[in-house]
ZAPA-586824 format. One line per 4 residues: number of its first residue (from 1); their letters; for each residue x, y, z of N, C-alpha, C. Coordinates in nm, 2 decimals, padded with zeros to 4 digits. Layout:
N
NUM = A = X,Y,Z,X,Y,Z,X,Y,Z; ...
***
This chain:
79
1 = XXXX = 00.12,-00.13,00.02,00.04,00.00,00.00,00.07,00.14,00.00; 00.04,00.23,-00.08,00.14,00.35,-00.12,00.05,00.41,-00.01; 00.12,00.57,00.01,00.08,00.67,00.13,00.15,00.78,00.02; 00.10,00.93,00.03,00.14,01.01,-00.01,00.14,01.11,00.10
5 = XXXX = 00.33,01.12,00.10,00.34,01.22,00.21,00.33,01.37,00.23; 00.37,01.41,00.12,00.43,01.51,00.05,00.31,01.60,-00.09; 00.32,01.69,-00.15,00.21,01.81,-00.18,00.27,01.72,-00.36; 00.12,01.77,-00.41,00.10,01.73,-00.53,00.27,01.79,-00.61
9 = XXXX = 00.32,01.89,-00.58,00.47,01.96,-00.67,00.57,01.82,-00.62; 00.59,01.81,-00.53,00.66,01.65,-00.38,00.59,01.62,-00.36; 00.56,01.52,-00.48,00.54,01.41,-00.34,00.62,01.34,-00.34; 00.57,01.24,-00.21,00.66,01.24,-00.08,00.60,01.07,-00.06
13 = XXXX = 00.68,01.00,-00.19,00.56,00.81,-00.13,00.62,00.75,-00.04; 00.56,00.65,00.03,00.59,00.55,00.16,00.51,00.48,00.10; 00.61,00.31,00.13,00.51,00.15,00.09,00.48,00.14,00.26; 00.43,00.14,00.27,00.39,00.04,00.43,00.29,-00.09,00.37
17 = XXXX = 00.30,-00.17,00.51,00.29,-00.32,00.48,00.11,-00.36,00.45; 00.00,-00.38,00.35,-00.02,-00.37,00.24,-00.18,-00.42,00.38; -00.10,-00.53,00.44,-00.21,-00.62,00.53,-00.19,-00.61,00.62; -00.20,-00.39,00.68,-00.16,-00.39,00.77,-00.38,-00.34,00.83
21 = XXXX = -00.44,-00.35,00.92,-00.54,-00.29,00.87,-00.58,-00.18,00.91; -00.67,-00.04,00.89,-00.68,00.05,00.80,-00.67,00.16,00.94; -00.67,00.10,01.06,-00.68,00.12,01.21,-00.56,00.20,01.21; -00.51,00.11,01.17,-00.27,00.06,01.21,-00.26,00.18,01.10
25 = XXXX = -00.32,00.14,00.97,-00.23,00.20,00.77,-00.33,00.38,00.92; -00.36,00.38,00.95,-00.39,00.58,00.96,-00.34,00.58,01.09; -00.23,00.55,01.21,-00.19,00.56,01.26,-00.03,00.55,01.23; 00.05,00.47,01.12,00.18,00.49,01.07,00.13,00.64,01.04
29 = XXXX = 00.03,00.60,00.88,00.00,00.80,00.83,00.07,00.85,00.92; -00.05,00.82,01.07,-00.04,01.00,01.10,00.11,01.05,01.12; 00.15,00.92,01.24,00.29,00.93,01.26,00.37,01.01,01.14; 00.41,00.92,01.02,00.50,00.92,00.93,00.50,01.08,00.88
33 = XXXX = 00.37,01.18,00.83,00.34,01.30,00.82,00.38,01.43,00.94; 00.40,01.37,01.10,00.42,01.42,01.19,00.59,01.44,01.22; 00.67,01.31,01.17,00.79,01.30,01.17,00.82,01.29,01.02; 00.77,01.36,00.92,00.80,01.35,00.81,00.89,01.47,00.69
37 = XXXX = 00.95,01.58,00.88,01.07,01.62,00.82,01.21,01.62,00.88; 01.19,01.50,00.97,01.37,01.43,00.97,01.35,01.27,00.92; 01.21,01.25,00.83,01.36,01.14,00.80,01.33,01.14,00.63; 01.52,01.08,00.64,01.54,01.11,00.50,01.46,01.04,00.39
41 = XXXX = 01.47,01.12,00.24,01.35,01.07,00.17,01.43,01.13,00.02; 01.57,01.19,00.03,01.68,01.14,-00.06,01.81,01.05,-00.03; 01.83,00.96,-00.07,02.02,01.02,-00.04,02.14,01.10,-00.01; 02.06,01.24,-00.07,02.14,01.36,00.00,02.07,01.38,00.09
45 = XXXX = 01.97,01.33,00.09,01.95,01.35,00.32,02.05,01.27,00.34; 02.06,01.15,00.29,02.21,01.13,00.48,02.35,01.15,00.42; 02.39,01.25,00.31,02.48,01.30,00.35,02.61,01.29,00.49; 02.53,01.33,00.58,02.57,01.32,00.67,02.57,01.24,00.73
49 = XXXX = 02.59,01.14,00.73,02.58,00.99,00.84,02.69,00.97,00.77; 02.75,00.88,00.85,02.93,00.80,00.83,02.86,00.66,00.77; 02.98,00.66,00.69,02.97,00.50,00.58,02.95,00.38,00.73; 03.03,00.40,00.76,03.07,00.29,00.86,02.90,00.23,00.97
53 = XXXX = 02.84,00.33,01.01,02.72,00.32,01.10,02.60,00.28,01.00; 02.64,00.35,00.81,02.50,00.28,00.73,02.53,00.14,00.66; 02.63,00.12,00.66,02.71,00.06,00.51,02.77,-00.09,00.68; 02.67,-00.25,00.53,02.74,-00.34,00.63,02.85,-00.41,00.58
57 = XXXX = 02.88,-00.45,00.67,03.05,-00.56,00.61,02.96,-00.68,00.65; 03.02,-00.82,00.54,03.03,-00.97,00.60,03.14,-00.98,00.51; 03.22,-01.06,00.66,03.30,-01.18,00.64,03.36,-01.29,00.59; 03.35,-01.36,00.50,03.35,-01.47,00.48,03.48,-01.59,00.48
61 = XXXX = 03.43,-01.74,00.54,03.63,-01.74,00.51,03.61,-01.88,00.45; 03.62,-01.95,00.38,03.62,-02.00,00.36,03.53,-02.21,00.41; 03.55,-02.15,00.55,03.43,-02.24,00.62,03.33,-02.20,00.61; 03.31,-02.08,00.59,03.12,-02.02,00.65,03.11,-02.00,00.54
65 = XXXX = 03.18,-02.01,00.38,03.04,-02.00,00.25,03.04,-02.17,00.22; 03.06,-02.25,00.34,02.98,-02.38,00.30,02.84,-02.43,00.36; 02.83,-02.29,00.42,02.68,-02.28,00.53,02.52,-02.20,00.42; 02.61,-02.15,00.38,02.56,-02.05,00.29,02.54,-02.11,00.14
69 = XXXX = 02.45,-02.09,00.09,02.36,-02.05,-00.06,02.43,-01.92,-00.07; 02.47,-01.93,-00.18,02.54,-01.80,-00.32,02.46,-01.81,-00.43; 02.45,-01.73,-00.43,02.37,-01.61,-00.57,02.48,-01.76,-00.59; 02.48,-01.82,-00.78,02.56,-01.85,-00.90,02.67,-01.75,-00.92
73 = XXXX = 02.55,-01.61,-01.00,02.65,-01.49,-01.02,02.74,-01.49,-00.94; 02.76,-01.43,-00.82,02.85,-01.41,-00.70,02.94,-01.60,-00.68; 02.90,-01.72,-00.68,03.02,-01.79,-00.63,03.16,-01.77,-00.71; 03.12,-01.75,-00.82,03.29,-01.79,-00.96,03.35,-01.65,-00.93
77 = XXX = 03.29,-01.57,-00.85,03.38,-01.42,-00.80,03.47,-01.47,-00.66; 03.43,-01.45,-00.54,03.43,-01.57,-00.44,03.48,-01.63,-00.50; 03.51,-01.73,-00.54,03.63,-01.87,-00.57,03.76,-01.75,-00.64
***
C-alpha cells in the first residue's frame, strides 16, 4: 500500500504493509506525517551519516561459505 505524504508538486511516497488493518494504516500515516521533516527522502539527505554506520560488511571465510547458499552469479567471483 502506498501513502503520499508530500504535496502534489513534490510527492513523497511511502510503501507500507498492505495487510495492516485500516486503523493501523491511519496510525502509521499520522506518525509519518508528524515526523516527515526528520525522514531521509533522498540519498542527499543521508550525506551526514557516516558510512561506518550505514554500511553492512560481511566477512566470509572458506569454512562459512559452505553454510550459506550463494547466488550463482557471485559464486565464481568469491572463489
